[in-house]
C-alpha positions in Angstrom: -43.4 -50.6 -9.7 -40.3 -52.7 -10.3 -36.9 -50.9 -10.3 -36.3 -51.8 -14.0 -39.6 -50.1 -14.8 -38.7 -47.0 -12.8 -35.4 -46.7 -14.6 -37.2 -47.1 -18.0 -39.6 -44.4 -17.0 -36.8 -42.0 -16.0 -34.7 -42.8 -19.1 -37.5 -41.2 -21.2 -36.6 -37.8 -19.8 -34.5 -35.5 -22.1 -30.8 -35.4 -21.4 -30.8 -38.7 -19.4 -27.3 -40.1 -19.2 -25.7 -43.2 -17.5 -24.7 -41.1 -14.5 -28.4 -40.1 -14.0 -29.4 -43.7 -13.9 -26.6 -44.5 -11.4 -27.7 -41.6 -9.2 -31.2 -43.0 -9.1 -30.0 -46.5 -8.3 -27.8 -45.0 -5.5 -30.8 -43.1 -4.0 -33.0 -46.2 -4.3 -30.4 -48.2 -2.3 -29.0 -45.6 0.1 -31.5 -42.8 0.3 -30.4 -39.2 0.5 -28.4 -38.9 3.7 -25.2 -37.9 1.9 -26.5 -34.2 1.9 -26.6 -33.6 5.6 -23.0 -33.2 6.7 -23.9 -29.7 7.9 -27.7 -29.6 8.9 -27.8 -25.8 9.3 -26.3 -25.2 5.9 -28.5 -27.9 4.4 -31.6 -26.2 5.7 -30.6 -22.8 4.3 -29.9 -24.5 1.0 -33.3 -26.0 1.0 -35.0 -22.7 1.8 -33.1 -21.1 -1.1 -34.0 -23.8 -3.5 -37.7 -23.8 -2.5 -37.9 -20.0 -2.8 -36.1 -19.9 -6.2 -37.4 -22.9 -8.1 -40.0 -22.0 -10.7 -42.9 -24.1 -12.0 -41.2 -27.2 -13.4 -44.5 -29.1 -14.0 -43.3 -32.0 -11.9 -45.7 -34.0 -9.7 -45.2 -33.6 -6.0 -43.9 -37.1 -5.6 -41.7 -39.3 -7.8 -41.4 -42.9 -6.7 -37.9 -44.3 -7.0 -38.7 -47.6 -5.3 -37.4 -49.5 -2.3 -39.5 -47.3 0.1 -38.0 -44.0 -0.9 -39.4 -41.1 -3.1 -38.2 -37.8 -4.5 -40.2 -34.8 -3.2 -40.1 -32.2 -6.0 -39.5 -28.8 -4.5 -41.5 -26.8 -7.1 -44.9 -28.2 -6.0 -43.7 -28.7 -2.4 -42.9 -25.0 -2.0 -46.6 -24.0 -1.7 -47.5 -27.0 0.4 -45.0 -27.8 3.1 -42.8 -25.4 5.2 -39.0 -25.7 4.4 -38.3 -26.5 8.1 -40.8 -29.4 8.0 -39.5 -30.9 4.8 -36.0 -30.6 6.0 -36.9 -32.4 9.2 -38.6 -35.2 7.2 -35.5 -35.4 5.0 -33.2 -35.6 8.0 -35.2 -38.3 9.7 -35.4 -40.3 6.5 -31.6 -40.0 6.1 -31.0 -41.3 9.6 -32.6 -44.6 8.8 -30.0 -47.3 8.4 -30.4 -48.5 4.8 -28.3 -49.6 1.9 -25.9 -52.3 1.1 -23.0 -52.0 -1.3 -23.3 -55.5 -2.7 -27.0 -55.0 -3.4 -26.2 -51.7 -5.1 -23.6 -53.3 -7.3 -26.1 -55.9 -8.4 -28.6 -53.1 -9.3 -26.1 -51.5 -11.5 -26.5 -54.4 -14.0 -29.9 -52.8 -14.9 -27.9 -50.1 -16.8 -27.4 -52.5 -19.6 -31.2 -52.6 -20.3 -31.6 -48.9 -20.9 -30.4 -48.7 -24.5 -26.9 -47.3 -23.7 -23.9 -48.6 -25.6 -22.7 -51.6 -23.5 -19.1 -50.5 -24.1 -19.9 -47.1 -22.6 -21.6 -48.7 -19.6 -18.5 -50.9 -19.1 -16.2 -48.0 -19.2 -18.4 -45.9 -16.9 -18.7 -48.7 -14.3 -15.0 -49.4 -14.3 -14.2 -45.8 -13.5 -17.1 -45.7 -11.0 -15.8 -48.7 -9.2 -12.3 -47.3 -9.1 -13.6 -44.2 -7.5 -15.3 -46.2 -4.7 -18.9 -46.1 -5.8 -19.6 -42.5 -4.7 -22.9 -40.5 -4.8 -23.0 -38.7 -8.2 -24.5 -35.4 -9.3 -26.9 -35.3 -12.3 -25.4 -34.9 -15.7 -25.2 -31.4 -17.2 -27.6 -32.4 -20.0 -30.1 -33.7 -17.5 -29.9 -30.6 -15.3 -30.3 -28.3 -18.3 -33.3 -30.1 -19.7 -35.1 -31.0 -16.4 -33.9 -28.5 -13.8 -34.2 -31.1 -11.0 -34.8 -29.8 -7.5 -35.9 -32.4 -5.0 -35.2 -34.2 -1.7 -35.2 -37.9 -1.2 -37.4 -39.0 1.8 -38.9 -42.2 3.1 -42.2 -43.1 1.4 -43.9 -43.5 4.8 -43.6 -39.7 5.3 -44.6 -38.9 1.7 -48.1 -40.5 2.1 -48.9 -38.0 4.9 -47.7 -34.8 3.2 -51.3 -33.4 3.3 -51.2 -33.8 7.1 -47.9 -32.0 7.4 -49.2 -29.2 5.1 -52.3 -28.9 7.3 -50.2 -28.6 10.5 -47.9 -26.0 8.9 -50.9 -23.9 8.1 -51.5 -23.6 11.8 -48.1 -22.0 12.5 -49.7 -18.7 13.4 -52.2 -20.3 15.8 -51.4 -18.7 19.2 -52.4 -21.5 21.5 -51.0 -25.1 21.7 -52.0 -27.1 18.7 -53.9 -30.3 19.6 -54.3 -32.9 16.9 -56.7 -35.8 17.1 -56.1 -38.9 14.9 -59.0 -41.4 14.6 -60.0 -44.0 12.0 -60.1 -47.6 11.1 -57.9 -50.1 12.8 -54.8 -50.9 10.8 -55.2 -47.7 8.8 -52.0 -46.2 10.2 -53.1 -44.1 13.2 -50.1 -45.1 15.3 -47.7 -44.7 12.4 -48.9 -41.2 11.6 -48.9 -40.2 15.2 -45.3 -41.4 15.6 -44.2 -39.6 12.4 -45.8 -36.3 13.5 -44.2 -36.6 16.9 -40.8 -37.1 15.3 -41.1 -34.3 12.7 -42.5 -31.7 15.1 -41.0 -32.9 18.4 -44.6 -33.2 19.6 -46.1 -34.7 22.7 -47.9 -38.0 21.8 -50.8 -39.6 23.7 -52.5 -42.9 22.9 -56.3 -43.4 23.2 -55.6 -47.1 23.7 -54.3 -46.2 27.1 -57.9 -45.2 28.0 -59.7 -48.5 27.6 -62.8 -48.6 29.8 -62.2 -50.2 33.2 -64.4 -53.1 34.4 -66.4 -51.1 36.9 -67.8 -48.9 34.1 -68.5 -51.7 31.6 -72.3 -51.7 32.1 -74.6 -53.0 29.3 -75.8 -49.4 28.9 -72.3 -48.0 28.4 -71.2 -50.7 26.1 -74.2 -50.2 23.9 -73.1 -46.6 23.1 -71.1 -46.1 19.9 -67.5 -45.7 21.1 -68.6 -46.5 24.7 -65.6 -48.7 25.4 -63.3 -45.7 25.5 -62.9 -44.1 28.9 -63.4 -40.7 27.3 -64.2 -38.9 30.5 -60.7 -39.7 31.9 -59.0 -38.8 28.5 -60.8 -35.5 28.7 -59.9 -34.7 32.3 -56.3 -36.0 32.1 -55.2 -34.8 28.6 -57.6 -32.5 26.7 -58.7 -30.1 29.5 -55.1 -29.6 30.8 -53.9 -28.9 27.3 -56.7 -26.4 26.7 -55.6 -24.6 30.0 -51.9 -24.8 29.2 -51.3 -27.0 32.3 -49.1 -30.0 32.8 -50.6 -33.3 31.7 -50.6 -36.3 34.0 -51.6 -39.6 32.4 -52.2 -43.0 33.8 -52.1 -45.9 31.3 -54.7 -48.6 31.7 -53.1 -52.0 31.6 -55.6 -54.3 30.0 -53.7 -57.4 31.2 -53.9 -56.4 34.8 -57.1 -54.4 34.4 -55.5 -51.6 36.5 -54.1 -48.2 36.1 -50.3 -47.8 35.9 -48.5 -45.1 38.0 -49.0 -41.5 36.8 -46.6 -39.9 34.3 -46.2 -36.1 34.0 -45.9 -34.4 30.6 -45.1 -30.8 29.8 -47.4 -29.5 27.0 -45.6 -28.7 23.8 -46.4 -26.5 20.9 -47.9 -29.5 19.1 -49.7 -32.3 21.0 -51.2 -35.4 19.5 -53.9 -37.8 20.6 -54.1 -40.9 18.4 -56.3 -43.9 18.5 -59.7 -45.3 18.0 -62.6 -43.2 19.3 -60.4 -40.2 19.9 -62.7 -38.0 17.8 -65.8 -38.9 19.8 -68.4 -36.1 19.8 -67.7 -35.3 23.4 -64.0 -34.8 22.7 -63.7 -33.4 19.2 -64.2 -29.7 20.0 -60.9 -29.8 22.0 -58.8 -30.4 18.9 -57.2 -27.8 16.7 -57.0 -30.3 13.8 -59.1 -33.5 13.4 -57.7 -36.2 11.2 -59.5 -39.5 10.2 -57.8 -42.3 8.4 -59.4 -45.0 6.4 -58.4 -47.8 4.1 -60.0 -50.4 1.9 -61.5 -53.4 3.7 -59.2 -55.9 1.9 -56.2 -53.8 2.8 -57.3 -53.6 6.4 -57.7 -57.4 6.6 -54.3 -58.0 5.0 -52.7 -55.6 7.6 -54.5 -57.2 10.5 -53.3 -60.6 9.4 -49.8 -59.4 9.3 -50.0 -57.6 12.6 -51.5 -60.3 14.7 -52.6 -63.5 12.8 -53.7 -65.2 16.0 -56.2 -62.5 16.9 -57.4 -61.5 13.4 -60.8 -63.2 14.0 -61.3 -61.0 17.1 -60.7 -57.9 15.1 -62.9 -59.0 12.2 -65.8 -60.2 14.3 -65.7 -57.8 17.2 -63.5 -54.7 17.0 -64.1 -53.8 13.3 -67.9 -53.9 13.6 -67.8 -51.8 16.8 -65.6 -49.2 15.1 -67.8 -49.1 12.0 -70.9 -48.6 14.1 -69.1 -45.7 15.9 -67.9 -44.1 12.6 -71.5 -44.1 11.2 -73.3 -43.1 14.4 -70.9 -40.3 15.3 -70.2 -39.0 11.8 -66.4 -39.2 12.4 -65.3 -38.8 8.8 -67.8 -35.9 8.1 -66.5 -34.1 11.2 -62.8 -34.5 10.4 -60.8 -31.7 8.9 -58.6 -34.1 7.0 -59.6 -37.6 5.7 -56.5 -39.6 4.6 -56.8 -42.7 2.5 -54.1 -45.2 3.3 
């Protein structure tokens, strides 16, 4: 949605004033990092807001453009733990974003919202003199809408169902082991990295377990998912995690067709294995939570072209058909606890 359309949508809310439009434009450009001068106090404030906000009837997510959204606390309160939402908010706020000149240019959109141009002129003159600060909502807007939200990066917002699923495992006594499988270019690596950041989790990659040449027999490669060295992934990662032992991994270098030196990892409360074939039937029982991602074929093709235009034909003609055969033969999406459309 274009920014002008987002502003027009928001201007329909009761009590909407010029300063409410400026606040939205500021968040669109700069995000919400202005609220985290004191992280401990900010977390306590969030907990209090989530505990105290009633049913506002708001949707969980309000898109405000430029890759950021407002997460409304009323529906979020029963979905995501305050600590998790705060961590997402804090990580979103650390992203370097925003440019004052771009923000000034966006302020011109105020003249298309039906306000008296003279009032807009007067407001902007005073706002510029004050140094273009972040504003609070107008009193009329707060009274009519009772806004309670946090601004986060949209890349986190699309995975809120996953964060919710993990938060429900908070009472699980053993280490949580999450498997993320699904179509190439559906966002497995992106999700894995986001979860690792938010939960300070250990992150392992199935791509590091490509089948070595010595095992690439015709019989093995005929198996759905046979090109993953699942036996080594099981022995090096999943079995040690199940026993609460240290994990020692060896990345397979496809260029050299050889294993790299071992790396030792201490298991954490949350541990993630992401990548194609990670939910193979011989592995899936070792996961506490199984996640499968999928996307529309045209979206997948567009992403593959953007990722590696020189190799897109290899993906389309070789890897995508192999993955699709594996998904169907092994019932990956039926076996997953969460199926996320991206």
